[in-house]
C-alpha positions as a Markdown table, in Angstrom:
| # | Residue | x | y | z |
|---|---|---|---|---|
| 1 | Met | -23.3 | -28.2 | 9.6 |
| 2 | Asp | -26.2 | -26.5 | 8.2 |
| 3 | Pro | -25.8 | -26.2 | 4.3 |
| 4 | Ile | -24.2 | -22.8 | 2.9 |
| 5 | Ser | -27.1 | -20.2 | 2.2 |
| 6 | Glu | -27.2 | -16.5 | 0.6 |
| 7 | Asp | -26.9 | -15.0 | 3.6 |
| 8 | Asp | -23.4 | -17.0 | 4.3 |
| 9 | Leu | -22.1 | -15.9 | 1.0 |
| 10 | His | -22.8 | -12.2 | 1.5 |
| 11 | Ala | -21.3 | -12.8 | 5.3 |
| 12 | Phe | -18.2 | -14.2 | 3.7 |
| 13 | Val | -17.7 | -10.9 | 1.5 |
| 14 | Asp | -18.4 | -8.9 | 4.5 |
| 15 | Asp | -16.1 | -10.8 | 6.8 |
| 16 | Gln | -18.5 | -11.6 | 8.8 |
| 17 | Leu | -17.9 | -15.4 | 9.6 |
| 18 | Thr | -16.4 | -17.4 | 12.3 |
| 19 | Ala | -13.4 | -19.3 | 11.7 |
| 20 | Glu | -15.2 | -22.9 | 11.6 |
| 21 | Arg | -18.2 | -21.1 | 9.1 |
| 22 | Arg | -15.6 | -19.4 | 6.8 |
| 23 | Glu | -13.9 | -22.4 | 6.6 |
| 24 | His | -16.6 | -24.3 | 5.3 |
| 25 | Val | -17.7 | -21.4 | 3.0 |
| 26 | Val | -14.5 | -22.0 | 1.4 |
| 27 | Arg | -14.7 | -25.6 | 1.0 |
| 28 | His | -18.1 | -24.7 | -0.5 |
| 29 | Leu | -17.0 | -22.5 | -3.2 |
| 30 | Arg | -14.3 | -24.7 | -4.1 |
| 31 | Glu | -16.6 | -26.8 | -5.0 |
| 32 | His | -19.3 | -25.1 | -6.7 |
| 33 | Pro | -17.4 | -22.7 | -9.2 |
| 34 | Asp | -20.9 | -20.7 | -10.0 |
| 35 | Asp | -21.1 | -19.6 | -6.7 |
| 36 | Ser | -17.7 | -18.7 | -6.5 |
| 37 | Ala | -18.4 | -16.6 | -9.3 |
| 38 | Arg | -21.3 | -15.0 | -7.9 |
| 39 | Val | -19.1 | -14.3 | -4.6 |
| 40 | Ser | -16.5 | -12.5 | -7.3 |
| 41 | Ser | -19.4 | -10.4 | -8.6 |
| 42 | Tyr | -20.4 | -9.6 | -5.0 |
| 43 | Ile | -16.8 | -8.5 | -4.5 |
| 44 | Ala | -16.3 | -6.6 | -7.4 |
| 45 | Leu | -20.2 | -4.9 | -6.9 |
| 46 | Arg | -18.9 | -3.9 | -3.3 |
| 47 | Gly | -15.6 | -2.5 | -4.6 |
| 48 | Ala | -17.2 | -0.4 | -7.4 |
| 49 | Leu | -19.9 | 1.1 | -4.7 |
| 50 | Arg | -17.1 | 2.2 | -2.3 |
| 51 | Ala | -15.6 | 3.7 | -5.4 |
| 52 | Ala | -18.2 | 5.6 | -6.2 |
| 53 | Leu | -19.3 | 6.6 | -3.1 |
| 54 | Ala | -16.1 | 7.3 | -1.4 |
| 55 | Glu | -16.9 | 11.4 | -2.2 |
| 56 | Gln | -20.2 | 11.3 | -0.4 |
| 57 | Val | -19.1 | 9.1 | 2.8 |
| 58 | Asp | -16.7 | 11.4 | 3.7 |
| 59 | Gly | -18.6 | 14.3 | 2.9 |
| 60 | Pro | -21.2 | 16.2 | 5.5 |
| 61 | Ile | -24.7 | 14.4 | 5.6 |
| 62 | Pro | -27.1 | 16.8 | 3.3 |
| 63 | Ser | -29.1 | 19.5 | 5.0 |
| 64 | Arg | -32.1 | 17.2 | 3.7 |
| 65 | Leu | -31.6 | 14.5 | 5.2 |
| 66 | Asn | -30.5 | 16.5 | 8.6 |
| 67 | Pro | -33.0 | 15.1 | 11.5 |
| 68 | His | -33.5 | 18.4 | 12.8 |
| 69 | Val | -34.6 | 19.5 | 9.6 |
| 70 | Ile | -36.8 | 16.8 | 8.9 |
| 71 | Ala | -38.2 | 17.4 | 12.7 |
| 72 | His | -39.2 | 21.1 | 11.6 |
| 73 | Gln | -40.7 | 19.6 | 8.1 |
| 74 | Ile | -42.9 | 17.4 | 10.0 |
| 75 | Arg | -43.6 | 20.0 | 12.7 |
| 76 | Ser | -44.5 | 22.5 | 10.5 |
| 77 | Arg | -47.3 | 20.0 | 8.3 |
| 78 | Arg | -50.9 | 20.4 | 9.3 |
| 79 | Thr | -51.3 | 16.6 | 8.8 |
| 80 | Ile | -49.7 | 13.2 | 9.5 |
| 81 | Trp | -49.9 | 12.4 | 6.0 |
| 82 | Ser | -48.2 | 15.6 | 4.7 |
| 83 | Ala | -45.6 | 14.8 | 7.1 |
| 84 | Ala | -45.0 | 11.3 | 6.1 |
| 85 | Ala | -44.7 | 12.9 | 2.5 |
| 86 | Ala | -41.8 | 15.2 | 3.3 |
| 87 | Val | -40.1 | 12.4 | 4.8 |
| 88 | Val | -40.3 | 10.0 | 1.7 |
| 89 | Leu | -40.0 | 12.8 | -0.6 |
| 90 | Ala | -36.4 | 13.8 | 1.4 |
| 91 | Phe | -35.1 | 10.5 | 1.6 |
| 92 | Gly | -36.8 | 9.5 | -1.8 |
| 93 | Leu | -36.6 | 12.2 | -4.4 |
| 94 | Gly | -34.1 | 14.3 | -2.6 |
| 95 | Gly | -31.6 | 11.4 | -1.8 |
| 96 | Gly | -32.4 | 8.4 | -4.6 |
| 97 | Gly | -33.4 | 10.9 | -7.1 |
| 98 | Gly | -29.8 | 12.1 | -6.1 |
| 99 | Trp | -28.3 | 9.0 | -6.3 |
| 100 | Tyr | -30.0 | 8.2 | -9.4 |
| 101 | Leu | -28.5 | 10.8 | -11.0 |
| 102 | Arg | -25.3 | 10.5 | -9.5 |
| 103 | Ala | -25.4 | 6.8 | -10.5 |
| 104 | Ser | -26.3 | 7.9 | -14.4 |
| 105 | Ile | -23.3 | 10.3 | -14.6 |
| 106 | Thr | -20.8 | 8.1 | -12.5 |
| 107 | Pro | -18.4 | 5.8 | -14.8 |
| 108 | Lys | -18.5 | 2.5 | -14.4 |
| 109 | Pro | -15.3 | 0.5 | -13.0 |
| 110 | Ser | -12.7 | 0.3 | -15.0 |
| 111 | Ser | -11.6 | -3.1 | -16.8 |
| 112 | Met | -8.5 | -3.1 | -14.7 |
| 113 | Ala | -10.4 | -2.7 | -11.5 |
| 114 | Met | -12.8 | -5.3 | -12.2 |
| 115 | Leu | -10.2 | -7.7 | -13.2 |
| 116 | Leu | -8.4 | -7.2 | -9.9 |
| 117 | Gln | -11.6 | -7.4 | -7.8 |
| 118 | Glu | -12.4 | -10.8 | -9.5 |
| 119 | Ala | -8.1 | -11.5 | -8.5 |
| 120 | Val | -8.6 | -10.5 | -5.4 |
| 121 | Ala | -11.7 | -13.1 | -5.0 |
| 122 | Asn | -10.4 | -15.9 | -6.1 |
| 123 | His | -7.0 | -15.6 | -4.0 |
| 124 | Ile | -9.3 | -15.4 | -1.0 |
| 125 | Val | -11.5 | -18.3 | -1.7 |
| 126 | Tyr | -8.4 | -20.8 | -3.0 |
| 127 | Thr | -5.4 | -19.9 | -0.6 |
| 128 | Ala | -7.0 | -20.3 | 1.9 |
| 129 | Asp | -7.1 | -23.9 | 1.3 |
| 130 | Arg | -4.0 | -25.7 | 3.1 |
| 131 | Arg | -4.9 | -29.0 | 1.6 |
| 132 | Arg | -6.0 | -28.8 | -1.9 |
| 133 | Pro | -5.7 | -25.0 | -3.0 |
| 134 | Thr | -4.8 | -25.8 | -7.0 |
| 135 | Glu | -6.8 | -28.0 | -9.3 |
| 136 | Leu | -3.6 | -29.3 | -11.0 |
| 137 | Gly | -0.3 | -29.5 | -9.0 |
| 138 | Pro | 3.2 | -28.0 | -10.2 |
| 139 | Asp | 4.1 | -30.8 | -12.0 |
| 140 | Gln | 1.3 | -30.5 | -14.5 |
| 141 | Arg | 2.2 | -26.9 | -15.7 |
| 142 | Asp | 1.9 | -27.9 | -19.2 |
| 143 | Asp | -1.3 | -29.6 | -18.8 |
| 144 | Leu | -2.2 | -26.2 | -17.0 |
| 145 | Ala | -1.0 | -23.9 | -19.6 |
| 146 | Arg | -2.9 | -25.7 | -22.5 |
| 147 | Trp | -6.2 | -26.0 | -20.6 |
| 148 | Val | -6.2 | -22.6 | -19.8 |
| 149 | Ser | -5.2 | -21.5 | -23.1 |
| 150 | Asn | -7.6 | -23.6 | -24.8 |
| 151 | Arg | -10.7 | -22.4 | -22.7 |
| 152 | Met | -9.6 | -18.3 | -23.5 |
| 153 | Asn | -8.4 | -18.9 | -27.1 |
| 154 | Arg | -5.2 | -17.0 | -25.9 |
| 155 | Gln | -1.8 | -18.7 | -25.2 |
| 156 | Val | -1.1 | -18.4 | -21.5 |
| 157 | Ala | 1.3 | -20.1 | -19.2 |
| 158 | Pro | 2.4 | -19.6 | -15.4 |
| 159 | Pro | 5.9 | -17.8 | -15.5 |
| 160 | Asp | 8.8 | -19.0 | -12.9 |
| 161 | Leu | 9.2 | -16.9 | -10.1 |
| 162 | Ser | 11.7 | -18.4 | -8.4 |
| 163 | Ser | 14.1 | -15.8 | -9.2 |
| 164 | Ala | 11.7 | -13.5 | -7.2 |
| 165 | Gly | 11.8 | -16.2 | -4.4 |
| 166 | Tyr | 8.2 | -17.8 | -5.1 |
| 167 | Lys | 7.8 | -21.7 | -5.5 |
| 168 | Tyr | 5.0 | -22.4 | -7.7 |
| 169 | Leu | 2.2 | -24.7 | -6.0 |
| 170 | Gly | 0.2 | -25.2 | -9.3 |
| 171 | Gly | -3.0 | -23.7 | -10.5 |
| 172 | Arg | -6.8 | -24.0 | -11.5 |
| 173 | Leu | -9.3 | -22.6 | -14.3 |
| 174 | Ala | -11.5 | -19.7 | -12.7 |
| 175 | Ala | -15.1 | -18.6 | -13.0 |
| 176 | Thr | -16.0 | -14.8 | -13.4 |
| 177 | Asn | -18.8 | -12.9 | -14.7 |
| 178 | Ser | -16.5 | -12.4 | -17.9 |
| 179 | Gly | -15.7 | -15.9 | -18.8 |
| 180 | Pro | -13.5 | -18.3 | -18.0 |
| 181 | Ala | -9.8 | -17.0 | -16.2 |
| 182 | Gly | -6.3 | -18.8 | -15.0 |
| 183 | Met | -5.2 | -18.9 | -11.7 |
| 184 | Phe | -1.5 | -19.8 | -10.8 |
| 185 | Met | -0.2 | -19.9 | -7.3 |
| 186 | Tyr | 2.8 | -19.7 | -5.7 |
| 187 | Gln | 4.4 | -19.6 | -2.3 |
| 188 | Asn | 7.5 | -18.1 | -0.6 |
| 189 | Glu | 9.7 | -19.2 | 2.5 |
| 190 | His | 7.5 | -17.8 | 4.7 |
| 191 | Asn | 4.0 | -19.8 | 3.3 |
| 192 | Ile | 2.6 | -16.4 | 1.9 |
| 193 | Arg | 0.7 | -17.1 | -1.2 |
| 194 | Leu | 0.6 | -15.2 | -4.5 |
| 195 | Thr | -1.5 | -15.5 | -6.9 |
| 196 | Ile | -1.3 | -14.4 | -10.9 |
| 197 | Phe | -4.7 | -14.1 | -12.5 |
| 198 | Val | -5.3 | -13.8 | -16.4 |
| 199 | Arg | -8.2 | -13.4 | -18.5 |
| 200 | Pro | -9.3 | -11.5 | -21.3 |
| 201 | Val | -10.6 | -8.0 | -20.9 |
| 202 | Gly | -12.9 | -5.7 | -22.6 |
| 203 | Ile | -10.2 | -3.7 | -24.4 |
| 204 | Asp | -7.6 | -4.1 | -27.4 |
| 205 | Gly | -3.9 | -3.6 | -27.3 |
| 206 | Asn | -2.1 | -2.8 | -24.0 |
| 207 | Ala | -2.4 | -0.9 | -20.7 |
| 208 | Pro | 0.8 | -0.2 | -18.6 |
| 209 | Ile | 1.0 | -1.5 | -14.9 |
| 210 | Glu | -0.8 | 0.2 | -12.2 |
| 211 | His | -1.6 | -0.4 | -8.4 |
| 212 | Val | -5.4 | -1.0 | -7.5 |
| 213 | Gly | -7.0 | -1.1 | -4.1 |
| 214 | Ser | -9.8 | -3.5 | -3.5 |
| 215 | Gly | -10.2 | -2.6 | 0.0 |
| 216 | Val | -9.6 | -6.3 | 0.8 |
| 217 | Leu | -6.3 | -6.6 | -0.5 |
| 218 | Asp | -4.2 | -4.9 | -2.5 |
| 219 | Gly | -2.6 | -5.8 | -6.3 |
| 220 | Phe | -1.1 | -4.4 | -9.3 |
| 221 | Gly | -2.5 | -5.3 | -12.9 |
| 222 | Trp | -1.5 | -4.8 | -16.2 |
| 223 | Val | -3.1 | -5.4 | -20.0 |
| 224 | Ser | -0.9 | -7.1 | -22.6 |
| 225 | Lys | -2.3 | -7.9 | -26.2 |
| 226 | Gly | -5.9 | -8.0 | -24.7 |
| 227 | Ile | -5.0 | -10.6 | -22.0 |
| 228 | Gly | -5.7 | -8.5 | -18.4 |
| 229 | Tyr | -2.6 | -9.9 | -16.1 |
| 230 | Ser | -3.2 | -8.9 | -11.8 |
| 231 | Val | -0.9 | -10.4 | -9.1 |
| 232 | Val | -2.1 | -10.4 | -5.7 |
| 233 | Ala | 0.0 | -11.4 | -2.4 |
| 234 | Ala | -0.7 | -10.2 | 1.5 |
| 235 | Val | 2.9 | -8.6 | 1.3 |
| 236 | Pro | 3.9 | -5.0 | 1.3 |
| 237 | Ser | 2.8 | -3.0 | -2.0 |
| 238 | Asp | 6.6 | -2.1 | -2.9 |
| 239 | Glu | 7.6 | -5.8 | -2.7 |
| 240 | Leu | 4.3 | -6.9 | -4.4 |
| 241 | Gln | 5.3 | -4.0 | -7.3 |
| 242 | Lys | 9.0 | -6.0 | -7.5 |
| 243 | Val | 7.3 | -9.2 | -8.4 |
| 244 | Ala | 4.4 | -7.9 | -10.4 |
| 245 | Glu | 7.6 | -6.5 | -12.8 |
| 246 | Glu | 9.2 | -9.5 | -13.0 |
| 247 | Val | 5.5 | -11.2 | -13.9 |
| 248 | Gln | 5.3 | -8.5 | -16.8 |
| 249 | Arg | 9.0 | -9.0 | -18.1 |
| 250 | Leu | 8.3 | -12.6 | -18.1 |
| 251 | Val | 4.9 | -13.0 | -19.5 |
| 252 | Glu | 5.1 | -10.3 | -22.1 |
| 253 | Pro | 5.8 | -11.5 | -25.7 |
| 254 | Arg | 9.5 | -10.6 | -26.6 |
| 255 | Ala | 9.7 | -8.6 | -30.3 |
């Protein structure tokens, strides 16, 4: 099998790999945390771009980019050089300049959106592994809690979701562009895997639970005392929300 290339990583993000090659990339990402973090950032960037450009994609093509308009401009020029300049200006100043201006006024994706995009990236990489999806198993719950808590300088622990129908499989320390994160993995009776992803976020205090779509999977996230939590699984949104609310109840510090 050929070594994993940068093209493979991008094809993985775009879901353009064969099943065999995808499995090879998943194994590579599991063994290379730096590449796993890069893939997480690629998925986050794709989500941010989709959100920023959604209005433009759904809207009409700008008249300056209409082929008939460009053709008319070309015919009206006296030389091929002026025609080429018209095309460059149409796409450069009109198109690129417009996008540049739009980028300058488009707000950055929220901390919640970034958190969920990272959670989805790690969920995709590790839940696909049927042999060793976690680094520490269910019998090492306390060890994992200490490990993740020490790396994040915050006290976190995997909650018991048996009441929601999910059995704890274990977890791992995950890599993101924002630093270390914790991922806890569960599985229900239908062998559907659910992950809880936690890391400090760039805001203090709390933020209420909300649904965030990533374009790949949906999830629910919230912030409690500066720690971001997200719950991701390939289940109906209403079912996932109930599980997320149960997780929130279990991890929220009691007064």
